[in-house]
N, C-alpha and C positions, 0 to 999 in steps of 0.2 A: 337446273330446272328439271322437274319431274317429267316423265314421259306423257302423262295425261295433260300437263300444262302445254307441252309442245303440240300435242294433237289438237287441243282446244284453240291454241293460237293459230295453227294452220287452218282449221275450219273457219275461224273468225276472219282470217285473211281472205279466204276464198269467198266468204259471204259478202265482205265489203267490196271485193272486186266485182262480184256478180251484181251487186246493187248499184254500183257507180258506173258500170261499163256503158249503159245506154247514154248517159250524160257525157261521158268522155268521147264517145264516137260522134255525138252531135257537136261538141265543142271543137273537135279536130276538123270536122267538115266545115264549120263556120270559119275557122282560122285559115283554111285553104282558100276560101272565097273572099277573105277580107282584103281591103286595100292596103297599101303600104302603111306600116305603123308610124305613129308620131314619136320619133325617138327623142325629140327635145322634151316632150312631156314625161318621158321616163328617166332621162339622164339628169335633168335638173334636180328632182328629189333625191336621186341616188347620190349625186355629187354633194348635195347639202348634208346628207347623212354622213358621208365620208369626212367632210370637213368638220362636222360636229364631233365625230369620234376622234379625229386628230386633235381637236381642241381639248377634249376630255383627257386624252393621253398626255398632252403638254401640261395641263393643269395638275395632273396627278404626279408628274415627275418633279415639279417645282416645289 
């Protein structure tokens, strides 16, 4: 990768960080004030995806 590409990538990274930083700080503050998360609501879809991937692997092996 050329030097000018690396510099441009670095500038772009800082610009993205600068643009999104206010939203990140607000989101972090809201997450600190939030009540206990609903883990069942997160674990059920994750479990279903894991089972689906296992099913796909089993089908591909046979």
